[in-house]
C-alpha positions as CSV (number, residue, x, y, z in Angstrom):
1,M,-4.5,-4.3,-14.6
2,C,-6.5,-1.8,-12.8
3,A,-5.9,-0.3,-10.0
4,R,-9.3,-1.2,-8.3
5,E,-9.5,-4.7,-9.8
6,R,-9.3,-7.1,-6.3
7,I,-6.1,-8.4,-5.0
8,V,-5.9,-11.4,-2.9
9,G,-4.2,-12.0,0.5
10,K,-3.3,-9.9,3.4
11,K,-4.6,-6.6,4.2
12,V,-3.1,-4.1,6.6
13,V,-3.7,-0.7,7.6
14,L,0.1,0.7,8.4
15,G,-1.1,4.0,10.1
16,D,-2.7,7.2,9.2
17,E,-2.8,8.3,5.2
18,Y,-1.4,12.2,6.0
19,D,2.0,10.7,8.2
20,S,4.6,11.9,5.7
21,A,7.8,9.7,7.7
22,L,5.4,6.7,7.4
23,R,5.1,7.2,3.4
24,A,8.8,7.9,3.1
25,K,9.4,4.5,4.8
26,L,7.1,2.8,3.1
27,R,8.5,4.1,-0.2
28,D,12.2,3.3,0.7
29,A,11.0,-0.1,1.4
30,L,9.1,-1.1,-1.9
31,R,12.1,0.6,-3.8
32,D,14.7,-1.8,-2.0
33,L,12.4,-4.7,-2.6
34,G,12.3,-3.7,-6.8
35,A,8.8,-2.6,-6.6
36,T,7.6,-1.4,-10.3
37,Q,4.1,0.5,-10.6
38,T,2.0,-1.2,-13.1
39,S,-1.2,0.9,-12.5
40,E,-2.5,4.0,-10.5
41,W,-5.8,5.1,-9.4
42,H,-7.0,8.7,-7.6
43,G,-10.5,9.7,-6.9
44,M,-12.4,12.5,-4.7
45,G,-16.1,12.4,-3.4
46,G,-16.7,15.2,-0.6
47,S,-14.3,15.3,1.8
48,Q,-13.0,12.1,1.2
49,E,-9.7,11.2,-1.6
50,I,-8.4,8.0,-2.0
51,A,-5.4,6.7,-4.0
52,S,-4.8,3.4,-5.5
53,V,-1.5,2.2,-6.9
54,V,-0.9,-1.5,-7.9
55,L,2.6,-2.7,-8.0
56,E,4.5,-5.6,-8.6
57,I,7.6,-7.5,-6.8
58,D,9.3,-10.3,-8.3
59,G,5.7,-11.1,-10.4
60,R,3.1,-10.8,-7.5
61,R,1.4,-7.9,-7.2
62,M,0.2,-5.8,-4.7
63,R,-1.7,-2.5,-3.6
64,V,-1.1,0.4,-1.9
65,E,-4.0,2.6,-0.8
66,S,-4.4,5.9,1.0
67,E,-7.5,7.1,1.8
68,T,-9.0,10.0,4.4
69,Y,-10.3,8.7,7.7
70,I,-9.4,4.8,6.4
71,G,-5.7,5.7,6.6
72,L,-2.3,4.2,4.7
73,W,-2.6,0.3,3.9
74,I,-1.1,-2.5,1.7
75,N,-3.0,-5.6,0.4
76,G,-0.8,-8.8,-1.1
77,P,0.5,-12.1,-0.8
78,D,0.8,-12.3,3.1
79,D,4.5,-13.0,3.2
80,L,5.0,-10.1,1.4
81,V,2.9,-7.8,3.1
82,D,4.4,-9.0,6.5
83,Q,7.6,-7.9,4.9
84,I,6.9,-4.8,4.0
85,V,5.5,-4.5,7.3
86,S,8.2,-5.4,9.3
87,I,10.3,-2.7,7.3
88,A,7.8,0.2,7.3
89,N,6.0,0.0,10.5
90,P,6.5,-2.9,12.8
91,D,3.8,-1.8,15.2
92,A,0.7,-2.1,12.6
93,V,-2.0,-4.3,13.2
94,N,-1.9,-7.4,11.0
């Protein structure tokens, strides 16, 4: 699967893409859930940078993406996204 391929499910912006504490919480949550990376994509356009990683947890795919001016967000099966949000940033709007 390509990192730019569409993933069905809920999308939640966790916070600012430059928030290193948030990134660490997300990384820890994904590690604790046994996530494995299946693909990665990175691009730049002017002042905007985007990085996208597709992960698999228990056979289910999800995406984590960081985009300048948009933030750090996750996309995937609703229950999985809710579980990760509750660990990484319970204040995120979902």
